[in-house]
C-alpha positions in Angstrom: -10.7 4.5 2.6 -10.7 7.8 5.1 -14.1 5.9 6.3 -12.9 2.6 6.7 -10.0 3.9 9.0 -12.3 6.0 11.3 -14.2 2.4 12.2 -10.3 0.8 12.9 -9.7 3.4 15.0 -12.8 3.3 16.5 -12.8 -0.3 16.5 -8.8 0.2 18.3 -10.6 3.0 20.4 -12.9 -0.1 21.9 -10.3 -2.5 22.3 -8.8 -2.4 26.2 -6.1 -5.6 24.5 -2.8 -3.6 23.3 -1.6 -6.5 22.0 -4.4 -6.3 19.2 -4.8 -2.4 19.1 -0.3 -3.8 18.3 -1.1 -5.8 15.9 -4.1 -2.7 14.3 -2.0 -1.0 13.3 1.0 -2.6 12.5 -1.8 -4.3 9.7 -2.9 -0.8 8.8 0.8 0.5 8.1 1.2 -2.8 6.1 -1.5 -2.0 3.5 -0.8 1.5 3.9 3.2 0.8 2.7 1.0 -2.1 -0.2 -0.2 0.3 -1.5 2.9 3.5 -2.1 5.0 -0.1 -3.0 1.8 -0.1 -5.6 1.6 3.2 -7.3 5.7 3.1 -6.7 5.4 0.3 -9.7 2.9 1.5 -12.1 4.9 4.9 -11.7 7.7 2.7 -12.5 6.1 1.0 -15.4 5.3 4.6 -17.1 8.2 5.8 -17.9 
C-alpha cells in the first residue's frame, strides 16, 4: 500500500496541474475512508 501511495505522490509531484493534484488527493482520501469503513463493518459483524 505504501509503495502505491509513494508512486501516486511521485505522479502528483510531477503534475503542475493543481486541479488534477487536488482530484487525486480527494480520490486517495475516499479510498482510505472506504477501507476504514470496510474494517469497521467487519469489526461490527464479529461482535
